[in-house]
MOPAC internal coordinates of N, CA, C and O (Angstrom, degrees):
PM7 1SCF
backbone

  N    0.0000 0     0.00 0     0.00 0    0    0    0
  C    1.4601 1     0.00 0     0.00 0    1    0    0
  C    1.5256 1   109.41 1     0.00 0    2    1    0
  O    1.2310 1   120.33 1   -47.49 1    3    2    1
  N    1.2988 1   116.97 1   132.51 1    3    2    1
  C    1.4597 1   121.50 1  -179.82 1    5    3    2
  C    1.5304 1   109.71 1   -80.81 1    6    5    3
  O    1.2310 1   120.84 1   -40.47 1    7    6    5
  N    1.3042 1   116.01 1   139.53 1    7    6    5
  C    1.4630 1   120.92 1  -179.75 1    9    7    6
  C    1.5224 1   109.66 1   -90.05 1   10    9    7
  O    1.2310 1   120.63 1   -34.13 1   11   10    9
  N    1.3241 1   116.41 1   145.87 1   11   10    9
  C    1.4559 1   119.93 1   179.51 1   13   11   10
  C    1.5283 1   111.57 1   -76.29 1   14   13   11
  O    1.2310 1   120.28 1   144.54 1   15   14   13
  N    1.3321 1   117.08 1   -35.46 1   15   14   13
  C    1.4630 1   121.57 1   177.90 1   17   15   14
  C    1.5130 1   108.27 1  -120.30 1   18   17   15
  O    1.2310 1   121.07 1   -49.95 1   19   18   17
  N    1.3348 1   115.57 1   130.05 1   19   18   17
  C    1.4596 1   121.09 1  -176.65 1   21   19   18
  C    1.5175 1   110.67 1  -125.60 1   22   21   19
  O    1.2310 1   121.14 1   -12.75 1   23   22   21
  N    1.3173 1   115.42 1   167.25 1   23   22   21
  C    1.4558 1   122.06 1   177.87 1   25   23   22
  C    1.5296 1   109.23 1   -60.41 1   26   25   23
  O    1.2310 1   120.92 1   -47.01 1   27   26   25
  N    1.3383 1   115.85 1   132.99 1   27   26   25
  C    1.4561 1   121.20 1   179.33 1   29   27   26
  C    1.5184 1   114.52 1    96.67 1   30   29   27
  O    1.2310 1   119.53 1   168.31 1   31   30   29
  N    1.3365 1   118.50 1   -11.69 1   31   30   29
  C    1.4719 1   121.57 1   179.25 1   33   31   30
  C    1.5232 1   110.23 1   -72.33 1   34   33   31
  O    1.2310 1   121.11 1   -28.62 1   35   34   33
  N    1.3521 1   115.47 1   151.38 1   35   34   33
  C    1.4641 1   120.33 1   171.42 1   37   35   34
  C    1.5126 1   107.85 1   -91.13 1   38   37   35
  O    1.2310 1   120.68 1   -48.34 1   39   38   37
  N    1.3406 1   116.31 1   131.66 1   39   38   37
  C    1.4615 1   121.03 1  -178.93 1   41   39   38
  C    1.5271 1   110.23 1  -131.50 1   42   41   39
  O    1.2310 1   121.06 1   -20.42 1   43   42   41
  N    1.3415 1   115.58 1   159.58 1   43   42   41
  C    1.4639 1   122.26 1   175.00 1   45   43   42
  C    1.5147 1   107.82 1  -119.99 1   46   45   43
  O    1.2310 1   120.63 1   -40.99 1   47   46   45
  N    1.3477 1   116.40 1   139.01 1   47   46   45
  C    1.4617 1   122.05 1  -179.74 1   49   47   46
  C    1.5213 1   108.84 1   -81.95 1   50   49   47
  O    1.2310 1   120.79 1   -48.82 1   51   50   49
  N    1.3500 1   116.09 1   131.18 1   51   50   49
  C    1.4609 1   122.29 1  -177.28 1   53   51   50
  C    1.5181 1   113.70 1  -100.09 1   54   53   51
  O    1.2310 1   120.04 1   158.18 1   55   54   53
  N    1.3468 1   117.53 1   -21.82 1   55   54   53
  C    1.4626 1   120.14 1  -175.78 1   57   55   54
  C    1.5221 1   109.35 1  -148.22 1   58   57   55
  O    1.2310 1   120.93 1   -22.78 1   59   58   57
  N    1.3219 1   115.82 1   157.22 1   59   58   57
  C    1.4551 1   120.94 1   177.74 1   61   59   58
  C    1.5155 1   111.79 1   105.02 1   62   61   59
  O    1.2310 1   121.22 1     9.58 1   63   62   61
  N    1.3306 1   115.27 1  -170.42 1   63   62   61
  C    1.4648 1   119.68 1  -175.48 1   65   63   62
  C    1.5248 1   113.06 1   -71.32 1   66   65   63
  O    1.2310 1   120.02 1   159.66 1   67   66   65
  N    1.3352 1   117.57 1   -20.34 1   67   66   65
  C    1.4581 1   121.45 1  -178.65 1   69   67   66
  C    1.5275 1   111.99 1  -106.49 1   70   69   67
  O    1.2310 1   119.66 1  -148.92 1   71   70   69
  N    1.3280 1   118.25 1    31.08 1   71   70   69
  C    1.4543 1   122.09 1  -177.49 1   73   71   70
  C    1.5312 1   110.09 1   -58.12 1   74   73   71
  O    1.2310 1   120.66 1   -46.09 1   75   74   73
  N    1.3433 1   116.33 1   133.91 1   75   74   73
  C    1.4620 1   121.61 1   179.65 1   77   75   74
  C    1.5105 1   114.64 1    93.22 1   78   77   75
  O    1.2310 1   119.59 1   163.93 1   79   78   77
  N    1.3235 1   118.38 1   -16.07 1   79   78   77
  C    1.4621 1   120.70 1  -179.77 1   81   79   78
  C    1.5156 1   110.14 1   -75.02 1   82   81   79
  O    1.2310 1   121.22 1   -31.44 1   83   82   81
  N    1.3342 1   115.28 1   148.56 1   83   82   81
  C    1.4496 1   121.35 1   177.77 1   85   83   82
  C    1.5149 1   109.29 1  -119.29 1   86   85   83
  O    1.2310 1   120.93 1   -29.37 1   87   86   85
  N    1.3339 1   115.83 1   150.63 1   87   86   85
  C    1.4513 1   120.41 1   178.74 1   89   87   86
  C    1.5054 1   111.30 1  -167.45 1   90   89   87
  O    1.2310 1   121.15 1    -7.91 1   91   90   89
  N    1.3229 1   115.41 1   172.09 1   91   90   89
  C    1.4519 1   122.31 1   179.89 1   93   91   90
  C    1.5232 1   109.23 1   -95.05 1   94   93   91
  O    1.2310 1   120.00 1   -39.36 1   95   94   93
  N    1.3255 1   117.60 1   140.64 1   95   94   93
  C    1.4590 1   122.69 1  -179.86 1   97   95   94
  C    1.5271 1   108.72 1   -73.38 1   98   97   95
  O    1.2310 1   120.76 1   -56.39 1   99   98   97
  N    1.3491 1   116.16 1   123.61 1   99   98   97
  C    1.4622 1   122.10 1   178.49 1  101   99   98
  C    1.5132 1   110.08 1   -85.24 1  102  101   99
  O    1.2310 1   120.53 1   134.05 1  103  102  101
  N    1.3320 1   116.60 1   -45.95 1  103  102  101
  C    1.4647 1   120.48 1   177.58 1  105  103  102
  C    1.5229 1   109.44 1  -155.47 1  106  105  103
  O    1.2310 1   121.50 1   -21.09 1  107  106  105
  N    1.3422 1   114.74 1   158.91 1  107  106  105
  C    1.4659 1   122.39 1  -178.18 1  109  107  106
  C    1.5177 1   108.26 1  -121.33 1  110  109  107
  O    1.2310 1   120.49 1   -43.50 1  111  110  109
  N    1.3359 1   116.66 1   136.50 1  111  110  109
  C    1.4631 1   122.86 1   177.38 1  113  111  110
  C    1.5292 1   107.60 1  -117.19 1  114  113  111
  O    1.2310 1   119.66 1   -97.30 1  115  114  113
  N    1.3569 1   118.26 1    82.70 1  115  114  113
  C    1.4642 1   120.08 1  -173.92 1  117  115  114
  C    1.5217 1   114.36 1   -64.73 1  118  117  115
  O    1.2310 1   119.94 1   149.71 1  119  118  117
  N    1.3333 1   117.72 1   -30.29 1  119  118  117
  C    1.4646 1   119.50 1  -179.91 1  121  119  118
  C    1.5242 1   111.76 1   -69.13 1  122  121  119
  O    1.2310 1   120.41 1   154.33 1  123  122  121
  N    1.3405 1   116.82 1   -25.67 1  123  122  121
  C    1.4637 1   121.27 1   178.34 1  125  123  122
  C    1.5279 1   112.18 1  -100.85 1  126  125  123
  O    1.2310 1   120.31 1   168.42 1  127  126  125
  N    1.3253 1   117.02 1   -11.58 1  127  126  125
  C    1.4602 1   120.82 1  -178.87 1  129  127  126
  C    1.5073 1   112.42 1    71.13 1  130  129  127
  O    1.2310 1   120.04 1  -141.12 1  131  130  129
  N    1.3437 1   117.53 1    38.88 1  131  130  129
  C    1.4588 1   121.62 1  -176.65 1  133  131  130
  C    1.5212 1   110.58 1  -134.61 1  134  133  131
  O    1.2310 1   120.59 1   -21.93 1  135  134  133
  N    1.3352 1   116.49 1   158.07 1  135  134  133
  C    1.4612 1   122.50 1   176.29 1  137  135  134
  C    1.5224 1   108.99 1  -132.53 1  138  137  135
  O    1.2310 1   121.02 1   -30.93 1  139  138  137
  N    1.3139 1   115.66 1   149.07 1  139  138  137
  C    1.4610 1   122.13 1   176.00 1  141  139  138
  C    1.5203 1   106.82 1  -103.00 1  142  141  139
  O    1.2310 1   120.36 1   -62.91 1  143  142  141
  N    1.3479 1   116.92 1   117.09 1  143  142  141
  C    1.4548 1   122.26 1  -175.12 1  145  143  142
  C    1.5216 1   109.17 1  -112.65 1  146  145  143
  O    1.2310 1   121.23 1   -44.49 1  147  146  145
  N    1.3231 1   115.25 1   135.51 1  147  146  145
  C    1.4577 1   122.60 1  -178.32 1  149  147  146
  C    1.5334 1   110.71 1   -65.33 1  150  149  147
  O    1.2310 1   119.95 1   -56.44 1  151  150  149
  N    1.3308 1   117.70 1   123.56 1  151  150  149
  C    1.4544 1   122.65 1   176.85 1  153  151  150
  C    1.5183 1   115.95 1    80.62 1  154  153  151
  O    1.2310 1   119.92 1  -173.03 1  155  154  153
  N    1.3338 1   117.76 1     6.97 1  155  154  153
  C    1.4662 1   121.76 1  -177.60 1  157  155  154
  C    1.5257 1   109.22 1  -120.14 1  158  157  155
  O    1.2310 1   120.34 1   -36.11 1  159  158  157
  N    1.3319 1   116.95 1   143.89 1  159  158  157
  C    1.4670 1   124.14 1   179.93 1  161  159  158
  C    1.5325 1   111.18 1    57.24 1  162  161  159
  O    1.2310 1   121.63 1  -129.90 1  163  162  161
  N    1.3372 1   114.49 1    50.10 1  163  162  161
  C    1.4674 1   120.69 1  -179.77 1  165  163  162
  C    1.5328 1   109.47 1   -83.87 1  166  165  163
  O    1.2310 1   121.09 1   -43.97 1  167  166  165
  N    1.3216 1   115.51 1   136.03 1  167  166  165
  C    1.4535 1   121.65 1   178.94 1  169  167  166
  C    1.5208 1   109.41 1  -131.08 1  170  169  167
  O    1.2310 1   121.13 1   -21.66 1  171  170  169
  N    1.3147 1   115.44 1   158.34 1  171  170  169
  C    1.4622 1   120.68 1   177.59 1  173  171  170
  C    1.5079 1   109.22 1  -106.75 1  174  173  171
  O    1.2310 1   120.78 1   -48.45 1  175  174  173
  N    1.3232 1   116.11 1   131.55 1  175  174  173
  C    1.4575 1   122.86 1   178.78 1  177  175  174
  C    1.5279 1   108.48 1  -119.17 1  178  177  175
  O    1.2310 1   121.22 1   -40.05 1  179  178  177
  N    1.3156 1   115.27 1   139.95 1  179  178  177
  C    1.4570 1   120.28 1   176.29 1  181  179  178
  C    1.5236 1   108.13 1   -91.42 1  182  181  179
  O    1.2310 1   120.61 1   -63.81 1  183  182  181
  N    1.3157 1   116.43 1   116.19 1  183  182  181
  C    1.4606 1   122.21 1  -177.24 1  185  183  182
  C    1.5228 1   109.77 1  -100.95 1  186  185  183
  O    1.2310 1   121.31 1   -40.86 1  187  186  185
  N    1.3043 1   115.11 1   139.14 1  187  186  185
  C    1.4508 1   122.39 1   178.54 1  189  187  186
  C    1.5312 1   108.98 1   -88.70 1  190  189  187
  O    1.2310 1   120.44 1   -32.38 1  191  190  189
  N    1.3280 1   116.76 1   147.62 1  191  190  189
  C    1.4612 1   120.89 1   176.68 1  193  191  190
  C    1.5197 1   108.45 1   -69.71 1  194  193  191
  O    1.2310 1   120.39 1   -50.41 1  195  194  193
  N    1.3308 1   116.85 1   129.59 1  195  194  193
  C    1.4617 1   121.71 1   179.74 1  197  195  194
  C    1.5146 1   109.17 1  -124.79 1  198  197  195
  O    1.2310 1   120.18 1   -83.04 1  199  198  197
  N    1.3115 1   117.26 1    96.96 1  199  198  197
  C    1.4649 1   118.82 1   179.02 1  201  199  198
  C    1.5317 1   110.70 1   -70.83 1  202  201  199
  O    1.2310 1   120.84 1   -36.27 1  203  202  201
  N    1.3354 1   116.00 1   143.73 1  203  202  201
  C    1.4665 1   120.98 1   178.58 1  205  203  202
  C    1.5219 1   108.40 1  -120.87 1  206  205  203
  O    1.2310 1   120.73 1   -33.02 1  207  206  205
  N    1.3356 1   116.21 1   146.98 1  207  206  205
  C    1.4535 1   120.74 1  -178.89 1  209  207  206
  C    1.5247 1   110.44 1   -73.37 1  210  209  207
  O    1.2310 1   120.34 1   -52.93 1  211  210  209
  N    1.3314 1   116.96 1   127.07 1  211  210  209
  C    1.4494 1   121.88 1   173.64 1  213  211  210
  C    1.5090 1   116.01 1    81.18 1  214  213  211
  O    1.2310 1   119.04 1   166.14 1  215  214  213
  N    1.3019 1   119.43 1   -13.86 1  215  214  213
  C    1.4579 1   120.80 1   179.12 1  217  215  214
  C    1.5299 1   108.74 1  -143.20 1  218  217  215
  O    1.2310 1   121.25 1   -10.97 1  219  218  217
  N    1.3090 1   115.21 1   169.03 1  219  218  217
  C    1.4662 1   118.08 1  -179.44 1  221  219  218
  C    1.5246 1   109.47 1   -71.84 1  222  221  219
  O    1.2310 1   120.40 1   -45.40 1  223  222  221
  N    1.3064 1   116.85 1   134.60 1  223  222  221
  C    1.4646 1   121.94 1  -178.89 1  225  223  222
  C    1.5059 1   110.96 1   -91.14 1  226  225  223
  O    1.2310 1   121.25 1    14.01 1  227  226  225
  N    1.3055 1   115.21 1  -165.99 1  227  226  225
  C    1.4588 1   121.82 1   179.92 1  229  227  226
  C    1.5140 1   109.40 1   -79.87 1  230  229  227
  O    1.2310 1   121.08 1   -48.66 1  231  230  229
  N    1.3355 1   115.55 1   131.34 1  231  230  229
  C    1.4577 1   119.53 1   178.05 1  233  231  230
  C    1.5226 1   109.50 1   -78.27 1  234  233  231
  O    1.2310 1   121.02 1   -27.50 1  235  234  233
  N    1.3076 1   115.65 1   152.50 1  235  234  233
  C    1.4550 1   120.49 1   177.56 1  237  235  234
  C    1.5106 1   111.02 1   -89.98 1  238  237  235
  O    1.2310 1   120.83 1    -6.77 1  239  238  237
  N    1.3164 1   116.02 1   173.23 1  239  238  237
  C    1.4484 1   120.56 1   177.69 1  241  239  238
  C    1.5127 1   111.39 1   131.59 1  242  241  239
  O    1.2310 1   121.37 1    11.66 1  243  242  241
  N    1.3274 1   114.99 1  -168.34 1  243  242  241
  C    1.4524 1   121.33 1  -179.36 1  245  243  242
  C    1.5275 1   107.85 1   -99.31 1  246  245  243
  O    1.2310 1   120.71 1   -58.19 1  247  246  245
  N    1.3231 1   116.25 1   121.81 1  247  246  245
  C    1.4639 1   122.42 1  -177.53 1  249  247  246
  C    1.5207 1   109.09 1  -112.99 1  250  249  247
  O    1.2310 1   120.48 1   -49.05 1  251  250  249
  N    1.3391 1   116.69 1   130.95 1  251  250  249
  C    1.4624 1   121.50 1   176.74 1  253  251  250
  C    1.5200 1   108.62 1   -97.25 1  254  253  251
  O    1.2310 1   120.50 1   -48.91 1  255  254  253
  N    1.3271 1   116.65 1   131.09 1  255  254  253
  C    1.4617 1   121.59 1  -178.71 1  257  255  254
  C    1.5229 1   109.74 1  -144.06 1  258  257  255
  O    1.2310 1   120.67 1   -15.81 1  259  258  257
  N    1.3355 1   116.33 1   164.19 1  259  258  257
  C    1.4634 1   121.10 1   177.17 1  261  259  258
  C    1.5169 1   110.22 1   -96.82 1  262  261  259
  O    1.2310 1   120.94 1   -32.62 1  263  262  261
  N    1.3276 1   115.80 1   147.38 1  263  262  261
  C    1.4546 1   122.46 1   173.91 1  265  263  262
  C    1.5266 1   108.67 1  -113.83 1  266  265  263
  O    1.2310 1   119.84 1   -23.16 1  267  266  265
  N    1.3290 1   117.92 1   156.84 1  267  266  265
  C    1.4635 1   119.72 1  -179.79 1  269  267  266
  C    1.5343 1   112.87 1   -66.52 1  270  269  267
  O    1.2310 1   121.63 1   -28.22 1  271  270  269
  N    1.3338 1   114.49 1   151.78 1  271  270  269
  C    1.4590 1   123.59 1   178.47 1  273  271  270
  C    1.5301 1   107.38 1  -115.66 1  274  273  271
  O    1.2310 1   119.97 1   -33.41 1  275  274  273
  N    1.3286 1   117.66 1   146.59 1  275  274  273
  C    1.4559 1   120.42 1   179.22 1  277  275  274
  C    1.5293 1   110.59 1   -66.52 1  278  277  275
  O    1.2310 1   120.89 1   -37.32 1  279  278  277
  N    1.3264 1   115.91 1   142.68 1  279  278  277
  C    1.4694 1   121.70 1  -178.68 1  281  279  278
  C    1.5223 1   112.42 1   -59.68 1  282  281  279
  O    1.2310 1   120.20 1   148.05 1  283  282  281
  N    1.3295 1   117.22 1   -31.95 1  283  282  281
  C    1.4608 1   120.15 1  -178.39 1  285  283  282
  C    1.5273 1   112.19 1   -71.63 1  286  285  283
  O    1.2310 1   120.00 1   167.53 1  287  286  285
  N    1.3279 1   117.60 1   -12.47 1  287  286  285
  C    1.4610 1   121.49 1  -178.22 1  289  287  286
  C    1.5200 1   113.29 1   -98.24 1  290  289  287
  O    1.2310 1   119.60 1  -173.02 1  291  290  289
  N    1.3333 1   118.36 1     6.98 1  291  290  289
  C    1.4621 1   121.16 1   177.98 1  293  291  290
  C    1.5239 1   109.65 1  -129.66 1  294  293  291
  O    1.2310 1   121.10 1   -26.90 1  295  294  293
  N    1.3369 1   115.51 1   153.10 1  295  294  293
  C    1.4579 1   121.53 1   175.00 1  297  295  294
  C    1.5161 1   108.85 1  -131.93 1  298  297  295
  O    1.2310 1   120.74 1   -32.19 1  299  298  297
  N    1.3140 1   116.18 1   147.81 1  299  298  297
  C    1.4507 1   122.32 1  -179.28 1  301  299  298
  C    1.5213 1   110.23 1   -73.80 1  302  301  299
  O    1.2310 1   120.48 1   -33.40 1  303  302  301
  N    1.3368 1   116.68 1   146.60 1  303  302  301
  C    1.4545 1   121.82 1   178.15 1  305  303  302
  C    1.5217 1   108.30 1  -109.11 1  306  305  303
  O    1.2310 1   121.09 1   -59.01 1  307  306  305
  N    1.3336 1   115.51 1   120.99 1  307  306  305
  C    1.4695 1   122.10 1   176.58 1  309  307  306
  C    1.5275 1   107.32 1   -78.79 1  310  309  307
  O    1.2310 1   120.16 1   -37.66 1  311  310  309
  N    1.3258 1   117.31 1   142.34 1  311  310  309
  C    1.4628 1   121.17 1   179.68 1  313  311  310
  C    1.5217 1   112.69 1   -68.40 1  314  313  311
  O    1.2310 1   120.09 1   159.12 1  315  314  313
  N    1.3242 1   117.44 1   -20.88 1  315  314  313
  C    1.4590 1   121.87 1  -176.44 1  317  315  314
  C    1.5272 1   111.88 1   -94.72 1  318  317  315
  O    1.2310 1   120.46 1   129.59 1  319  318  317
  N    1.3557 1   116.72 1   -50.41 1  319  318  317
  C    1.4684 1   119.34 1  -169.77 1  321  319  318
  C    1.5290 1   114.97 1  -116.13 1  322  321  319
  O    1.2310 1   118.78 1   179.85 1  323  322  321
  N    1.3229 1   119.93 1    -0.15 1  323  322  321
  C    1.4567 1   121.53 1   176.92 1  325  323  322
  C    1.5180 1   112.94 1    96.08 1  326  325  323
  O    1.2310 1   119.53 1    27.15 1  327  326  325
  N    1.3457 1   118.51 1  -152.85 1  327  326  325
  C    1.4646 1   121.57 1  -177.38 1  329  327  326
  C    1.5244 1   111.54 1   -60.63 1  330  329  327
  O    1.2310 1   120.74 1   -45.52 1  331  330  329
  N    1.3157 1   116.18 1   134.48 1  331  330  329
  C    1.4596 1   120.33 1  -175.82 1  333  331  330
  C    1.5123 1   110.89 1  -152.98 1  334  333  331
  O    1.2310 1   121.54 1    -8.88 1  335  334  333
  N    1.3316 1   114.67 1   171.12 1  335  334  333
  C    1.4538 1   120.48 1   170.88 1  337  335  334
  C    1.5220 1   108.21 1   -93.67 1  338  337  335
  O    1.2310 1   120.87 1   -16.21 1  339  338  337
  N    1.3219 1   115.94 1   163.79 1  339  338  337
  C    1.4563 1   121.27 1  -175.97 1  341  339  338
  C    1.5242 1   109.30 1  -108.22 1  342  341  339
  O    1.2310 1   121.22 1   -45.00 1  343  342  341
  N    1.3196 1   115.28 1   135.00 1  343  342  341
  C    1.4476 1   121.39 1   174.20 1  345  343  342
  C    1.5199 1   108.67 1  -122.12 1  346  345  343
  O    1.2310 1   120.50 1    -6.41 1  347  346  345
  N    1.3233 1   116.65 1   173.59 1  347  346  345
  C    1.4574 1   120.93 1   179.41 1  349  347  346
  C    1.5139 1   109.29 1  -126.59 1  350  349  347
  O    1.2310 1   121.33 1   -32.25 1  351  350  349
  N    1.3354 1   115.06 1   147.75 1  351  350  349
  C    1.4489 1   121.17 1  -179.23 1  353  351  350
  C    1.5230 1   107.78 1  -138.93 1  354  353  351
  O    1.2310 1   120.55 1   -44.93 1  355  354  353
  N    1.3237 1   116.55 1   135.07 1  355  354  353
  C    1.4561 1   121.21 1   177.23 1  357  355  354
  C    1.5240 1   107.29 1  -107.88 1  358  357  355
  O    1.2310 1   120.52 1   -57.88 1  359  358  357
  N    1.3616 1   116.61 1   122.12 1  359  358  357
  C    1.4586 1   119.92 1  -178.33 1  361  359  358
  C    1.5279 1   111.62 1   -82.41 1  362  361  359
  O    1.2310 1   120.67 1     4.13 1  363  362  361
  N    1.3126 1   116.33 1  -175.87 1  363  362  361
  C    1.4719 1   121.76 1  -175.89 1  365  363  362
  C    1.5245 1   113.17 1   -62.55 1  366  365  363
  O    1.2310 1   120.29 1   150.95 1  367  366  365
  N    1.3383 1   117.04 1   -29.05 1  367  366  365
  C    1.4704 1   120.61 1  -179.66 1  369  367  366
  C    1.5259 1   112.40 1   -85.91 1  370  369  367
  O    1.2310 1   119.86 1   178.75 1  371  370  369
  N    1.3179 1   117.88 1    -1.25 1  371  370  369
  C    1.4589 1   121.39 1   178.58 1  373  371  370
  C    1.5151 1   114.36 1    88.41 1  374  373  371
  O    1.2310 1   119.97 1  -165.31 1  375  374  373
  N    1.3388 1   117.67 1    14.69 1  375  374  373
  C    1.4627 1   121.62 1   179.94 1  377  375  374
  C    1.5253 1   109.15 1   -89.55 1  378  377  375
  O    1.2310 1   120.78 1   -54.71 1  379  378  377
  N    1.3242 1   116.12 1   125.29 1  379  378  377
  C    1.4581 1   122.04 1  -179.25 1  381  379  378
  C    1.5231 1   108.83 1   -88.60 1  382  381  379
  O    1.2310 1   120.05 1   -47.52 1  383  382  381
  N    1.3313 1   117.50 1   132.48 1  383  382  381
  C    1.4621 1   121.24 1   179.82 1  385  383  382
  C    1.5230 1   109.50 1  -137.13 1  386  385  383
  O    1.2310 1   121.07 1   -22.35 1  387  386  385
  N    1.3345 1   115.56 1   157.65 1  387  386  385
  C    1.4653 1   121.51 1   178.61 1  389  387  386
  C    1.5187 1   108.99 1   -87.84 1  390  389  387
  O    1.2310 1   120.45 1   -39.88 1  391  390  389
  N    1.3322 1   116.75 1   140.12 1  391  390  389
  C    1.4607 1   121.14 1   177.53 1  393  391  390
  C    1.5232 1   109.47 1  -130.85 1  394  393  391
  O    1.2310 1   121.41 1   -22.19 1  395  394  393
  N    1.3226 1   114.90 1   157.81 1  395  394  393
  C    1.4612 1   122.67 1   174.83 1  397  395  394
  C    1.5240 1   107.43 1   -79.15 1  398  397  395
  O    1.2310 1   119.66 1   -45.84 1  399  398  397
  N    1.3291 1   118.26 1   134.16 1  399  398  397
  C    1.4618 1   121.86 1  -179.69 1  401  399  398
  C    1.5315 1   111.96 1   -73.86 1  402  401  399
  O    1.2310 1   119.36 1   157.07 1  403  402  401
  N    1.3433 1   118.83 1   -22.93 1  403  402  401
  C    1.4597 1   120.97 1  -178.92 1  405  403  402
  C    1.5240 1   112.09 1   -82.36 1  406  405  403
  O    1.2310 1   120.56 1   123.63 1  407  406  405
  N    1.3441 1   116.53 1   -56.37 1  407  406  405
  C    1.4634 1   120.12 1  -173.55 1  409  407  406
  C    1.5345 1   112.38 1  -105.33 1  410  409  407
  O    1.2310 1   120.15 1   175.59 1  411  410  409
  N    1.3331 1   117.31 1    -4.41 1  411  410  409
  C    1.4596 1   124.18 1   179.10 1  413  411  410
  C    1.5212 1   114.16 1    59.72 1  414  413  411
  O    1.2310 1   120.30 1  -155.61 1  415  414  413
  N    1.3451 1   117.03 1    24.39 1  415  414  413
  C    1.4669 1   119.64 1   173.92 1  417  415  414
  C    1.5394 1   108.73 1   -84.08 1  418  417  415
  O    1.2310 1   120.91 1   -24.24 1  419  418  417
  N    1.3233 1   115.86 1   155.76 1  419  418  417
  C    1.4645 1   120.22 1  -177.80 1  421  419  418
  C    1.5274 1   109.81 1   -77.17 1  422  421  419
  O    1.2310 1   120.54 1   -41.54 1  423  422  421
  N    1.3050 1   116.58 1   138.46 1  423  422  421
  C    1.4734 1   121.54 1  -178.79 1  425  423  422
  C    1.5141 1   111.11 1   -96.14 1  426  425  423
  O    1.2310 1   120.10 1   180.00 1  427  426  425

């Protein structure tokens, strides 16, 4: 089954605290229905110092990281016409590809 949103796609956030932000998809978790988007849903975590024997351990402090966003809260951005829905098209050779629903260009 072809996925509508894949790693490397540009997406825009439709809902939540980061509404309107755009970013590139870092990874997709299809079993959970979530995507990790660069620069979106950033949180700060307080990390404890963890010394390791013989090598440098994890440093402590405040670390900023991204958390996954639900797939229903993002939309794909077409390079030609902007935010759009995704459709599928099967060509004469039987190859399935993603297309933009507005301008019908291949994504």
